[in-house]
CHARMM internal coordinates of N, CA and C (Angstrom, degrees):
IC EDIT
DIST 1 N 1 CA 1.4455
DIST 1 CA 1 C 1.5246
ANGL 1 N 1 CA 1 C 108.27
DIST 1 C 2 N 1.3192
ANGL 1 CA 1 C 2 N 116.32
DIHE 1 N 1 CA 1 C 2 N 131.09
DIST 2 N 2 CA 1.4561
ANGL 1 C 2 N 2 CA 120.59
DIHE 1 CA 1 C 2 N 2 CA 178.79
DIST 2 CA 2 C 1.5163
ANGL 2 N 2 CA 2 C 110.40
DIHE 1 C 2 N 2 CA 2 C -88.09
DIST 2 C 3 N 1.3089
ANGL 2 CA 2 C 3 N 116.76
DIHE 2 N 2 CA 2 C 3 N 142.96
DIST 3 N 3 CA 1.4562
ANGL 2 C 3 N 3 CA 120.88
DIHE 2 CA 2 C 3 N 3 CA 178.86
DIST 3 CA 3 C 1.5151
ANGL 3 N 3 CA 3 C 109.01
DIHE 2 C 3 N 3 CA 3 C -112.01
DIST 3 C 4 N 1.3084
ANGL 3 CA 3 C 4 N 115.06
DIHE 3 N 3 CA 3 C 4 N 141.17
DIST 4 N 4 CA 1.4538
ANGL 3 C 4 N 4 CA 120.70
DIHE 3 CA 3 C 4 N 4 CA -175.60
DIST 4 CA 4 C 1.5182
ANGL 4 N 4 CA 4 C 109.90
DIHE 3 C 4 N 4 CA 4 C -125.74
DIST 4 C 5 N 1.3173
ANGL 4 CA 4 C 5 N 117.14
DIHE 4 N 4 CA 4 C 5 N 63.21
DIST 5 N 5 CA 1.4520
ANGL 4 C 5 N 5 CA 120.71
DIHE 4 CA 4 C 5 N 5 CA 174.68
DIST 5 CA 5 C 1.5051
ANGL 5 N 5 CA 5 C 114.68
DIHE 4 C 5 N 5 CA 5 C 83.97
DIST 5 C 6 N 1.3141
ANGL 5 CA 5 C 6 N 114.26
DIHE 5 N 5 CA 5 C 6 N -167.47
DIST 6 N 6 CA 1.4618
ANGL 5 C 6 N 6 CA 122.08
DIHE 5 CA 5 C 6 N 6 CA -178.26
DIST 6 CA 6 C 1.5173
ANGL 6 N 6 CA 6 C 108.04
DIHE 5 C 6 N 6 CA 6 C -119.90
DIST 6 C 7 N 1.3127
ANGL 6 CA 6 C 7 N 117.40
DIHE 6 N 6 CA 6 C 7 N 135.52
DIST 7 N 7 CA 1.4592
ANGL 6 C 7 N 7 CA 122.42
DIHE 6 CA 6 C 7 N 7 CA 179.43
DIST 7 CA 7 C 1.5206
ANGL 7 N 7 CA 7 C 110.09
DIHE 6 C 7 N 7 CA 7 C -73.65
DIST 7 C 8 N 1.3143
ANGL 7 CA 7 C 8 N 115.25
DIHE 7 N 7 CA 7 C 8 N 168.09
DIST 8 N 8 CA 1.4561
ANGL 7 C 8 N 8 CA 119.99
DIHE 7 CA 7 C 8 N 8 CA 179.27
DIST 8 CA 8 C 1.5208
ANGL 8 N 8 CA 8 C 112.08
DIHE 7 C 8 N 8 CA 8 C -57.33
DIST 8 C 9 N 1.3288
ANGL 8 CA 8 C 9 N 116.80
DIHE 8 N 8 CA 8 C 9 N -34.00
DIST 9 N 9 CA 1.4533
ANGL 8 C 9 N 9 CA 120.01
DIHE 8 CA 8 C 9 N 9 CA -178.79
DIST 9 CA 9 C 1.5297
ANGL 9 N 9 CA 9 C 112.06
DIHE 8 C 9 N 9 CA 9 C -90.33
DIST 9 C 10 N 1.3185
ANGL 9 CA 9 C 10 N 116.15
DIHE 9 N 9 CA 9 C 10 N 16.90
DIST 10 N 10 CA 1.4709
ANGL 9 C 10 N 10 CA 124.30
DIHE 9 CA 9 C 10 N 10 CA 173.52
DIST 10 CA 10 C 1.5258
ANGL 10 N 10 CA 10 C 115.05
DIHE 9 C 10 N 10 CA 10 C 72.66
DIST 10 C 11 N 1.3349
ANGL 10 CA 10 C 11 N 119.29
DIHE 10 N 10 CA 10 C 11 N 7.62
DIST 11 N 11 CA 1.4606
ANGL 10 C 11 N 11 CA 119.86
DIHE 10 CA 10 C 11 N 11 CA 173.51
DIST 11 CA 11 C 1.5251
ANGL 11 N 11 CA 11 C 108.29
DIHE 10 C 11 N 11 CA 11 C -84.05
DIST 11 C 12 N 1.3180
ANGL 11 CA 11 C 12 N 116.57
DIHE 11 N 11 CA 11 C 12 N 138.29
DIST 12 N 12 CA 1.4609
ANGL 11 C 12 N 12 CA 119.63
DIHE 11 CA 11 C 12 N 12 CA 176.87
DIST 12 CA 12 C 1.5242
ANGL 12 N 12 CA 12 C 107.53
DIHE 11 C 12 N 12 CA 12 C -74.65
DIST 12 C 13 N 1.3240
ANGL 12 CA 12 C 13 N 116.02
DIHE 12 N 12 CA 12 C 13 N 135.78
DIST 13 N 13 CA 1.4594
ANGL 12 C 13 N 13 CA 121.87
DIHE 12 CA 12 C 13 N 13 CA -174.58
DIST 13 CA 13 C 1.5258
ANGL 13 N 13 CA 13 C 110.32
DIHE 12 C 13 N 13 CA 13 C -108.26
DIST 13 C 14 N 1.3223
ANGL 13 CA 13 C 14 N 116.94
DIHE 13 N 13 CA 13 C 14 N 116.95
DIST 14 N 14 CA 1.4564
ANGL 13 C 14 N 14 CA 121.76
DIHE 13 CA 13 C 14 N 14 CA 174.96
DIST 14 CA 14 C 1.5185
ANGL 14 N 14 CA 14 C 107.39
DIHE 13 C 14 N 14 CA 14 C -93.39
DIST 14 C 15 N 1.3243
ANGL 14 CA 14 C 15 N 117.25
DIHE 14 N 14 CA 14 C 15 N 128.65
DIST 15 N 15 CA 1.4541
ANGL 14 C 15 N 15 CA 118.01
DIHE 14 CA 14 C 15 N 15 CA -175.82
DIST 15 CA 15 C 1.5158
ANGL 15 N 15 CA 15 C 113.60
DIHE 14 C 15 N 15 CA 15 C -127.94
DIST 15 C 16 N 1.2594
ANGL 15 CA 15 C 16 N 121.44
DIHE 15 N 15 CA 15 C 16 N -73.54
DIST 16 N 16 CA 1.4489
ANGL 15 C 16 N 16 CA 125.11
DIHE 15 CA 15 C 16 N 16 CA -159.86
DIST 16 CA 16 C 1.5247
ANGL 16 N 16 CA 16 C 116.49
DIHE 15 C 16 N 16 CA 16 C -49.64
DIST 16 C 17 N 1.3018
ANGL 16 CA 16 C 17 N 119.87
DIHE 16 N 16 CA 16 C 17 N -41.47
DIST 17 N 17 CA 1.4622
ANGL 16 C 17 N 17 CA 120.70
DIHE 16 CA 16 C 17 N 17 CA -171.63
DIST 17 CA 17 C 1.5257
ANGL 17 N 17 CA 17 C 114.55
DIHE 16 C 17 N 17 CA 17 C -102.41
DIST 17 C 18 N 1.3034
ANGL 17 CA 17 C 18 N 119.39
DIHE 17 N 17 CA 17 C 18 N -19.01
DIST 18 N 18 CA 1.4594
ANGL 17 C 18 N 18 CA 121.77
DIHE 17 CA 17 C 18 N 18 CA -174.74
DIST 18 CA 18 C 1.5255
ANGL 18 N 18 CA 18 C 110.77
DIHE 17 C 18 N 18 CA 18 C -69.38
DIST 18 C 19 N 1.3274
ANGL 18 CA 18 C 19 N 116.87
DIHE 18 N 18 CA 18 C 19 N 131.22
DIST 19 N 19 CA 1.4609
ANGL 18 C 19 N 19 CA 121.08
DIHE 18 CA 18 C 19 N 19 CA 176.83
DIST 19 CA 19 C 1.5186
ANGL 19 N 19 CA 19 C 111.15
DIHE 18 C 19 N 19 CA 19 C -88.08
DIST 19 C 20 N 1.3304
ANGL 19 CA 19 C 20 N 115.77
DIHE 19 N 19 CA 19 C 20 N -33.98
DIST 20 N 20 CA 1.4588
ANGL 19 C 20 N 20 CA 121.57
DIHE 19 CA 19 C 20 N 20 CA 178.54
DIST 20 CA 20 C 1.5174
ANGL 20 N 20 CA 20 C 108.85
DIHE 19 C 20 N 20 CA 20 C -119.71
DIST 20 C 21 N 1.3220
ANGL 20 CA 20 C 21 N 116.15
DIHE 20 N 20 CA 20 C 21 N 137.86
DIST 21 N 21 CA 1.4554
ANGL 20 C 21 N 21 CA 121.26
DIHE 20 CA 20 C 21 N 21 CA -179.63
DIST 21 CA 21 C 1.5220
ANGL 21 N 21 CA 21 C 109.91
DIHE 20 C 21 N 21 CA 21 C -121.37
DIST 21 C 22 N 1.3153
ANGL 21 CA 21 C 22 N 116.35
DIHE 21 N 21 CA 21 C 22 N 144.24
DIST 22 N 22 CA 1.4584
ANGL 21 C 22 N 22 CA 121.54
DIHE 21 CA 21 C 22 N 22 CA 174.66
DIST 22 CA 22 C 1.5281
ANGL 22 N 22 CA 22 C 107.90
DIHE 21 C 22 N 22 CA 22 C -66.68
DIST 22 C 23 N 1.3247
ANGL 22 CA 22 C 23 N 118.16
DIHE 22 N 22 CA 22 C 23 N 161.89
DIST 23 N 23 CA 1.4716
ANGL 22 C 23 N 23 CA 119.74
DIHE 22 CA 22 C 23 N 23 CA 178.65
DIST 23 CA 23 C 1.5276
ANGL 23 N 23 CA 23 C 113.16
DIHE 22 C 23 N 23 CA 23 C -54.88
DIST 23 C 24 N 1.3224
ANGL 23 CA 23 C 24 N 117.97
DIHE 23 N 23 CA 23 C 24 N -40.94
DIST 24 N 24 CA 1.4591
ANGL 23 C 24 N 24 CA 120.69
DIHE 23 CA 23 C 24 N 24 CA -179.96
DIST 24 CA 24 C 1.5231
ANGL 24 N 24 CA 24 C 111.80
DIHE 23 C 24 N 24 CA 24 C -64.04
DIST 24 C 25 N 1.3240
ANGL 24 CA 24 C 25 N 116.25
DIHE 24 N 24 CA 24 C 25 N -46.32
DIST 25 N 25 CA 1.4643
ANGL 24 C 25 N 25 CA 120.01
DIHE 24 CA 24 C 25 N 25 CA -179.65
DIST 25 CA 25 C 1.5255
ANGL 25 N 25 CA 25 C 111.41
DIHE 24 C 25 N 25 CA 25 C -68.97
DIST 25 C 26 N 1.3405
ANGL 25 CA 25 C 26 N 116.97
DIHE 25 N 25 CA 25 C 26 N -37.57
DIST 26 N 26 CA 1.4659
ANGL 25 C 26 N 26 CA 120.28
DIHE 25 CA 25 C 26 N 26 CA 178.47
DIST 26 CA 26 C 1.5258
ANGL 26 N 26 CA 26 C 110.51
DIHE 25 C 26 N 26 CA 26 C -64.73
DIST 26 C 27 N 1.3253
ANGL 26 CA 26 C 27 N 117.28
DIHE 26 N 26 CA 26 C 27 N -41.70
DIST 27 N 27 CA 1.4627
ANGL 26 C 27 N 27 CA 121.30
DIHE 26 CA 26 C 27 N 27 CA 178.10
DIST 27 CA 27 C 1.5295
ANGL 27 N 27 CA 27 C 110.21
DIHE 26 C 27 N 27 CA 27 C -63.95
DIST 27 C 28 N 1.3234
ANGL 27 CA 27 C 28 N 117.16
DIHE 27 N 27 CA 27 C 28 N -42.52
DIST 28 N 28 CA 1.4631
ANGL 27 C 28 N 28 CA 121.13
DIHE 27 CA 27 C 28 N 28 CA 176.82
DIST 28 CA 28 C 1.5292
ANGL 28 N 28 CA 28 C 110.90
DIHE 27 C 28 N 28 CA 28 C -62.52
DIST 28 C 29 N 1.3243
ANGL 28 CA 28 C 29 N 116.33
DIHE 28 N 28 CA 28 C 29 N -40.65
DIST 29 N 29 CA 1.4618
ANGL 28 C 29 N 29 CA 121.99
DIHE 28 CA 28 C 29 N 29 CA -179.92
DIST 29 CA 29 C 1.5308
ANGL 29 N 29 CA 29 C 110.76
DIHE 28 C 29 N 29 CA 29 C -58.94
DIST 29 C 30 N 1.3468
ANGL 29 CA 29 C 30 N 116.58
DIHE 29 N 29 CA 29 C 30 N -41.05
DIST 30 N 30 CA 1.4650
ANGL 29 C 30 N 30 CA 120.81
DIHE 29 CA 29 C 30 N 30 CA 179.88
DIST 30 CA 30 C 1.5204
ANGL 30 N 30 CA 30 C 113.14
DIHE 29 C 30 N 30 CA 30 C -86.67
DIST 30 C 31 N 1.3323
ANGL 30 CA 30 C 31 N 116.70
DIHE 30 N 30 CA 30 C 31 N -15.16
DIST 31 N 31 CA 1.4530
ANGL 30 C 31 N 31 CA 119.98
DIHE 30 CA 30 C 31 N 31 CA -178.42
DIST 31 CA 31 C 1.5146
ANGL 31 N 31 CA 31 C 112.96
DIHE 30 C 31 N 31 CA 31 C 76.89
DIST 31 C 32 N 1.3349
ANGL 31 CA 31 C 32 N 115.75
DIHE 31 N 31 CA 31 C 32 N 31.31
DIST 32 N 32 CA 1.4643
ANGL 31 C 32 N 32 CA 121.46
DIHE 31 CA 31 C 32 N 32 CA 179.03
DIST 32 CA 32 C 1.5184
ANGL 32 N 32 CA 32 C 108.88
DIHE 31 C 32 N 32 CA 32 C -128.34
DIST 32 C 33 N 1.3099
ANGL 32 CA 32 C 33 N 117.75
DIHE 32 N 32 CA 32 C 33 N 175.74
DIST 33 N 33 CA 1.4518
ANGL 32 C 33 N 33 CA 122.02
DIHE 32 CA 32 C 33 N 33 CA 177.63
DIST 33 CA 33 C 1.5259
ANGL 33 N 33 CA 33 C 112.15
DIHE 32 C 33 N 33 CA 33 C -85.71
DIST 33 C 34 N 1.3188
ANGL 33 CA 33 C 34 N 115.47
DIHE 33 N 33 CA 33 C 34 N 165.09
DIST 34 N 34 CA 1.4609
ANGL 33 C 34 N 34 CA 120.64
DIHE 33 CA 33 C 34 N 34 CA -179.95
DIST 34 CA 34 C 1.5278
ANGL 34 N 34 CA 34 C 112.35
DIHE 33 C 34 N 34 CA 34 C -63.59
DIST 34 C 35 N 1.3207
ANGL 34 CA 34 C 35 N 117.63
DIHE 34 N 34 CA 34 C 35 N -36.53
DIST 35 N 35 CA 1.4593
ANGL 34 C 35 N 35 CA 120.69
DIHE 34 CA 34 C 35 N 35 CA -179.35
DIST 35 CA 35 C 1.5257
ANGL 35 N 35 CA 35 C 110.35
DIHE 34 C 35 N 35 CA 35 C -63.47
DIST 35 C 36 N 1.3198
ANGL 35 CA 35 C 36 N 117.00
DIHE 35 N 35 CA 35 C 36 N -44.57
DIST 36 N 36 CA 1.4652
ANGL 35 C 36 N 36 CA 122.05
DIHE 35 CA 35 C 36 N 36 CA 177.62
DIST 36 CA 36 C 1.5233
ANGL 36 N 36 CA 36 C 110.29
DIHE 35 C 36 N 36 CA 36 C -63.16
DIST 36 C 37 N 1.3263
ANGL 36 CA 36 C 37 N 116.92
DIHE 36 N 36 CA 36 C 37 N -40.75
DIST 37 N 37 CA 1.4561
ANGL 36 C 37 N 37 CA 121.44
DIHE 36 CA 36 C 37 N 37 CA 179.09
DIST 37 CA 37 C 1.5266
ANGL 37 N 37 CA 37 C 110.73
DIHE 36 C 37 N 37 CA 37 C -62.52
DIST 37 C 38 N 1.3149
ANGL 37 CA 37 C 38 N 117.41
DIHE 37 N 37 CA 37 C 38 N -45.08
DIST 38 N 38 CA 1.4638
ANGL 37 C 38 N 38 CA 120.35
DIHE 37 CA 37 C 38 N 38 CA 179.25
DIST 38 CA 38 C 1.5241
ANGL 38 N 38 CA 38 C 111.08
DIHE 37 C 38 N 38 CA 38 C -65.37
DIST 38 C 39 N 1.3318
ANGL 38 CA 38 C 39 N 117.71
DIHE 38 N 38 CA 38 C 39 N -33.49
DIST 39 N 39 CA 1.4635
ANGL 38 C 39 N 39 CA 120.97
DIHE 38 CA 38 C 39 N 39 CA 175.45
DIST 39 CA 39 C 1.5341
ANGL 39 N 39 CA 39 C 110.39
DIHE 38 C 39 N 39 CA 39 C -65.47
DIST 39 C 40 N 1.3291
ANGL 39 CA 39 C 40 N 117.43
DIHE 39 N 39 CA 39 C 40 N -39.08
DIST 40 N 40 CA 1.4601
ANGL 39 C 40 N 40 CA 120.96
DIHE 39 CA 39 C 40 N 40 CA 176.86
DIST 40 CA 40 C 1.5250
ANGL 40 N 40 CA 40 C 111.26
DIHE 39 C 40 N 40 CA 40 C -64.09
DIST 40 C 41 N 1.3270
ANGL 40 CA 40 C 41 N 116.65
DIHE 40 N 40 CA 40 C 41 N -38.96
DIST 41 N 41 CA 1.4609
ANGL 40 C 41 N 41 CA 120.67
DIHE 40 CA 40 C 41 N 41 CA 178.17
DIST 41 CA 41 C 1.5275
ANGL 41 N 41 CA 41 C 110.55
DIHE 40 C 41 N 41 CA 41 C -66.99
DIST 41 C 42 N 1.3194
ANGL 41 CA 41 C 42 N 116.81
DIHE 41 N 41 CA 41 C 42 N -41.53
DIST 42 N 42 CA 1.4703
ANGL 41 C 42 N 42 CA 120.68
DIHE 41 CA 41 C 42 N 42 CA 179.42
DIST 42 CA 42 C 1.5264
ANGL 42 N 42 CA 42 C 110.62
DIHE 41 C 42 N 42 CA 42 C -63.59
DIST 42 C 43 N 1.3394
ANGL 42 CA 42 C 43 N 116.97
DIHE 42 N 42 CA 42 C 43 N -36.72
DIST 43 N 43 CA 1.4586
ANGL 42 C 43 N 43 CA 122.23
DIHE 42 CA 42 C 43 N 43 CA 178.02
DIST 43 CA 43 C 1.5382
ANGL 43 N 43 CA 43 C 111.71
DIHE 42 C 43 N 43 CA 43 C -80.54
DIST 43 C 44 N 1.3351
ANGL 43 CA 43 C 44 N 117.18
DIHE 43 N 43 CA 43 C 44 N -0.09
DIST 44 N 44 CA 1.4609
ANGL 43 C 44 N 44 CA 124.97
DIHE 43 CA 43 C 44 N 44 CA 179.83
DIST 44 CA 44 C 1.5267
ANGL 44 N 44 CA 44 C 113.11
DIHE 43 C 44 N 44 CA 44 C 61.45
DIST 44 C 45 N 1.3142
ANGL 44 CA 44 C 45 N 115.61
DIHE 44 N 44 CA 44 C 45 N 34.94
DIST 45 N 45 CA 1.4718
ANGL 44 C 45 N 45 CA 120.49
DIHE 44 CA 44 C 45 N 45 CA 175.83
DIST 45 CA 45 C 1.5204
ANGL 45 N 45 CA 45 C 110.58
DIHE 44 C 45 N 45 CA 45 C -90.46
DIST 45 C 46 N 1.3415
ANGL 45 CA 45 C 46 N 116.90
DIHE 45 N 45 CA 45 C 46 N -22.34
DIST 46 N 46 CA 1.4646
ANGL 45 C 46 N 46 CA 122.45
DIHE 45 CA 45 C 46 N 46 CA 170.98
DIST 46 CA 46 C 1.5239
ANGL 46 N 46 CA 46 C 107.21
DIHE 45 C 46 N 46 CA 46 C -130.36
DIST 46 C 47 N 1.3210
ANGL 46 CA 46 C 47 N 115.77
DIHE 46 N 46 CA 46 C 47 N 151.27
DIST 47 N 47 CA 1.4614
ANGL 46 C 47 N 47 CA 120.67
DIHE 46 CA 46 C 47 N 47 CA -176.54
DIST 47 CA 47 C 1.5266
ANGL 47 N 47 CA 47 C 111.24
DIHE 46 C 47 N 47 CA 47 C -91.78
DIST 47 C 48 N 1.3143
ANGL 47 CA 47 C 48 N 114.62
DIHE 47 N 47 CA 47 C 48 N 129.44
DIST 48 N 48 CA 1.4649
ANGL 47 C 48 N 48 CA 121.45
DIHE 47 CA 47 C 48 N 48 CA 176.86
DIST 48 CA 48 C 1.5272
ANGL 48 N 48 CA 48 C 108.25
DIHE 47 C 48 N 48 CA 48 C -122.55
DIST 48 C 49 N 1.3241
ANGL 48 CA 48 C 49 N 115.50
DIHE 48 N 48 CA 48 C 49 N 146.49
DIST 49 N 49 CA 1.4651
ANGL 48 C 49 N 49 CA 121.00
DIHE 48 CA 48 C 49 N 49 CA 176.97
DIST 49 CA 49 C 1.5203
ANGL 49 N 49 CA 49 C 108.63
DIHE 48 C 49 N 49 CA 49 C -126.99
DIST 49 C 50 N 1.3073
ANGL 49 CA 49 C 50 N 115.70
DIHE 49 N 49 CA 49 C 50 N 149.96
DIST 50 N 50 CA 1.4642
ANGL 49 C 50 N 50 CA 121.07
DIHE 49 CA 49 C 50 N 50 CA 178.19
DIST 50 CA 50 C 1.5125
ANGL 50 N 50 CA 50 C 109.62
DIHE 49 C 50 N 50 CA 50 C -105.01
DIST 50 C 51 N 1.3061
ANGL 50 CA 50 C 51 N 115.13
DIHE 50 N 50 CA 50 C 51 N 137.21
DIST 51 N 51 CA 1.4618
ANGL 50 C 51 N 51 CA 122.99
DIHE 50 CA 50 C 51 N 51 CA 172.62
DIST 51 CA 51 C 1.5115
ANGL 51 N 51 CA 51 C 105.63
DIHE 50 C 51 N 51 CA 51 C -125.86
DIST 51 C 52 N 1.3195
ANGL 51 CA 51 C 52 N 116.23
DIHE 51 N 51 CA 51 C 52 N 96.31
DIST 52 N 52 CA 1.4657
ANGL 51 C 52 N 52 CA 120.52
DIHE 51 CA 51 C 52 N 52 CA -174.07
DIST 52 CA 52 C 1.5152
ANGL 52 N 52 CA 52 C 109.09
DIHE 51 C 52 N 52 CA 52 C 66.42
DIST 52 C 53 N 1.3056
ANGL 52 CA 52 C 53 N 116.85
DIHE 52 N 52 CA 52 C 53 N -123.28
DIST 53 N 53 CA 1.4589
ANGL 52 C 53 N 53 CA 122.18
DIHE 52 CA 52 C 53 N 53 CA 179.78
DIST 53 CA 53 C 1.5265
ANGL 53 N 53 CA 53 C 112.74
DIHE 52 C 53 N 53 CA 53 C -88.49
DIST 53 C 54 N 1.3041
ANGL 53 CA 53 C 54 N 116.88
DIHE 53 N 53 CA 53 C 54 N -9.58
DIST 54 N 54 CA 1.4675
ANGL 53 C 54 N 54 CA 120.54
DIHE 53 CA 53 C 54 N 54 CA -175.38
DIST 54 CA 54 C 1.5171
ANGL 54 N 54 CA 54 C 111.73
DIHE 53 C 54 N 54 CA 54 C -94.19
DIST 54 C 55 N 1.3135
ANGL 54 CA 54 C 55 N 115.54
DIHE 54 N 54 CA 54 C 55 N 152.99
DIST 55 N 55 CA 1.4519
ANGL 54 C 55 N 55 CA 122.49
DIHE 54 CA 54 C 55 N 55 CA 176.43
DIST 55 CA 55 C 1.5252
ANGL 55 N 55 CA 55 C 108.07
DIHE 54 C 55 N 55 CA 55 C -117.98
DIST 55 C 56 N 1.3277
ANGL 55 CA 55 C 56 N 115.81
DIHE 55 N 55 CA 55 C 56 N 138.61
DIST 56 N 56 CA 1.4534
ANGL 55 C 56 N 56 CA 122.49
DIHE 55 CA 55 C 56 N 56 CA 177.76
DIST 56 CA 56 C 1.5204
ANGL 56 N 56 CA 56 C 108.56
DIHE 55 C 56 N 56 CA 56 C -129.72
DIST 56 C 57 N 1.3164
ANGL 56 CA 56 C 57 N 116.16
DIHE 56 N 56 CA 56 C 57 N 153.37
DIST 57 N 57 CA 1.4515
ANGL 56 C 57 N 57 CA 121.71
DIHE 56 CA 56 C 57 N 57 CA -179.92
DIST 57 CA 57 C 1.5185
ANGL 57 N 57 CA 57 C 109.58
DIHE 56 C 57 N 57 CA 57 C -110.61
DIST 57 C 58 N 1.3284
ANGL 57 CA 57 C 58 N 115.77
DIHE 57 N 57 CA 57 C 58 N 137.03
DIST 58 N 58 CA 1.4561
ANGL 57 C 58 N 58 CA 122.13
DIHE 57 CA 57 C 58 N 58 CA -178.41
DIST 58 CA 58 C 1.5294
ANGL 58 N 58 CA 58 C 108.36
DIHE 57 C 58 N 58 CA 58 C -78.39
DIST 58 C 59 N 1.3158
ANGL 58 CA 58 C 59 N 116.08
DIHE 58 N 58 CA 58 C 59 N 119.65
DIST 59 N 59 CA 1.4544
ANGL 58 C 59 N 59 CA 122.01
DIHE 58 CA 58 C 59 N 59 CA -175.44
DIST 59 CA 59 C 1.5231
ANGL 59 N 59 CA 59 C 111.78
DIHE 58 C 59 N 59 CA 59 C -57.47
DIST 59 C 60 N 1.3383
ANGL 59 CA 59 C 60 N 117.61
DIHE 59 N 59 CA 59 C 60 N -39.83
DIST 60 N 60 CA 1.4680
ANGL 59 C 60 N 60 CA 120.62
DIHE 59 CA 59 C 60 N 60 CA -179.43
DIST 60 CA 60 C 1.5225
ANGL 60 N 60 CA 60 C 111.23
DIHE 59 C 60 N 60 CA 60 C -61.28
DIST 60 C 61 N 1.3329
ANGL 60 CA 60 C 61 N 117.90
DIHE 60 N 60 CA 60 C 61 N -37.53
DIST 61 N 61 CA 1.4608
ANGL 60 C 61 N 61 CA 120.04
DIHE 60 CA 60 C 61 N 61 CA 179.61
DIST 61 CA 61 C 1.5273
ANGL 61 N 61 CA 61 C 111.26
DIHE 60 C 61 N 61 CA 61 C -71.73
DIST 61 C 62 N 1.3350
ANGL 61 CA 61 C 62 N 117.01
DIHE 61 N 61 CA 61 C 62 N -30.14
DIST 62 N 62 CA 1.4615
ANGL 61 C 62 N 62 CA 120.32
DIHE 61 CA 61 C 62 N 62 CA 175.65
DIST 62 CA 62 C 1.5286
ANGL 62 N 62 CA 62 C 110.37
DIHE 61 C 62 N 62 CA 62 C -66.79
DIST 62 C 63 N 1.3264
ANGL 62 CA 62 C 63 N 116.07
DIHE 62 N 62 CA 62 C 63 N -40.08
DIST 63 N 63 CA 1.4639
ANGL 62 C 63 N 63 CA 120.66
DIHE 62 CA 62 C 63 N 63 CA 178.25
DIST 63 CA 63 C 1.5265
ANGL 63 N 63 CA 63 C 109.98
DIHE 62 C 63 N 63 CA 63 C -66.11
DIST 63 C 64 N 1.3364
ANGL 63 CA 63 C 64 N 117.23
DIHE 63 N 63 CA 63 C 64 N -42.85
DIST 64 N 64 CA 1.4653
ANGL 63 C 64 N 64 CA 120.70
DIHE 63 CA 63 C 64 N 64 CA 177.79
DIST 64 CA 64 C 1.5297
ANGL 64 N 64 CA 64 C 110.93
DIHE 63 C 64 N 64 CA 64 C -60.25
DIST 64 C 65 N 1.3274
ANGL 64 CA 64 C 65 N 116.47
DIHE 64 N 64 CA 64 C 65 N -42.66
DIST 65 N 65 CA 1.4591
ANGL 64 C 65 N 65 CA 119.79
DIHE 64 CA 64 C 65 N 65 CA 178.60
DIST 65 CA 65 C 1.5244
ANGL 65 N 65 CA 65 C 110.19
DIHE 64 C 65 N 65 CA 65 C -62.63
DIST 65 C 66 N 1.3123
ANGL 65 CA 65 C 66 N 116.88
DIHE 65 N 65 CA 65 C 66 N -45.20
DIST 66 N 66 CA 1.4722
ANGL 65 C 66 N 66 CA 122.03
DIHE 65 CA 65 C 66 N 66 CA 179.99
DIST 66 CA 66 C 1.5317
ANGL 66 N 66 CA 66 C 110.80
DIHE 65 C 66 N 66 CA 66 C -59.20
DIST 66 C 67 N 1.3208
ANGL 66 CA 66 C 67 N 116.10
DIHE 66 N 66 CA 66 C 67 N -42.82
DIST 67 N 67 CA 1.4574
ANGL 66 C 67 N 67 CA 120.11
DIHE 66 CA 66 C 67 N 67 CA -178.58
DIST 67 CA 67 C 1.5253
ANGL 67 N 67 CA 67 C 112.45
DIHE 66 C 67 N 67 CA 67 C -71.79
DIST 67 C 68 N 1.3290
ANGL 67 CA 67 C 68 N 118.03
DIHE 67 N 67 CA 67 C 68 N -22.29
DIST 68 N 68 CA 1.4642
ANGL 67 C 68 N 68 CA 121.33
DIHE 67 CA 67 C 68 N 68 CA -179.46
DIST 68 CA 68 C 1.5269
ANGL 68 N 68 CA 68 C 112.62
DIHE 67 C 68 N 68 CA 68 C -81.01
DIST 68 C 69 N 1.3251
ANGL 68 CA 68 C 69 N 117.12
DIHE 68 N 68 CA 68 C 69 N -12.87
DIST 69 N 69 CA 1.4478
ANGL 68 C 69 N 69 CA 120.64
DIHE 68 CA 68 C 69 N 69 CA -179.38
DIST 69 CA 69 C 1.5380
ANGL 69 N 69 CA 69 C 110.38
DIHE 68 C 69 N 69 CA 69 C -72.16
DIST 69 C 70 N 1.3283
ANGL 69 CA 69 C 70 N 116.88
DIHE 69 N 69 CA 69 C 70 N 144.45
DIST 70 N 70 CA 1.4686
ANGL 69 C 70 N 70 CA 118.34
DIHE 69 CA 69 C 70 N 70 CA 176.98
DIST 70 CA 70 C 1.5251
ANGL 70 N 70 CA 70 C 110.04
DIHE 69 C 70 N 70 CA 70 C -67.08
DIST 70 C 71 N 1.3278
ANGL 70 CA 70 C 71 N 116.90
DIHE 70 N 70 CA 70 C 71 N 151.05
DIST 71 N 71 CA 1.4729
ANGL 70 C 71 N 71 CA 118.81
DIHE 70 CA 70 C 71 N 71 CA 179.45
DIST 71 CA 71 C 1.5173
ANGL 71 N 71 CA 71 C 111.54
DIHE 70 C 71 N 71 CA 71 C -66.17
DIST 71 C 72 N 1.3262
ANGL 71 CA 71 C 72 N 114.71
DIHE 71 N 71 CA 71 C 72 N 145.66
DIST 72 N 72 CA 1.4678
ANGL 71 C 72 N 72 CA 120.04
DIHE 71 CA 71 C 72 N 72 CA 177.85
DIST 72 CA 72 C 1.5159
ANGL 72 N 72 CA 72 C 109.31
DIHE 71 C 72 N 72 CA 72 C -72.45
DIST 72 C 73 N 1.3211
ANGL 72 CA 72 C 73 N 115.68
DIHE 72 N 72 CA 72 C 73 N 141.13
DIST 73 N 73 CA 1.4706
ANGL 72 C 73 N 73 CA 117.83
DIHE 72 CA 72 C 73 N 73 CA 178.04
DIST 73 CA 73 C 1.5069
ANGL 73 N 73 CA 73 C 111.68
DIHE 72 C 73 N 73 CA 73 C -113.44
END
COOR INIT
IC SEED 1 N 1 CA 1 C
IC BUILD
């Protein structure tokens, strides 16, 4: 797993190779909070999968969501 620095909240962020991200890492990847991320999953704007009791976010769907956002002005 490749590491790409430290996030503002001091969690190490794994990005380039991971296919599934934990809620914390997925939220860091998008630059939003976990509550907002879970709301996006509930609205089916990003894809989440369950593995037992845990939830993971599909990195490809996070990238698609990011690319669908209008550019900042």
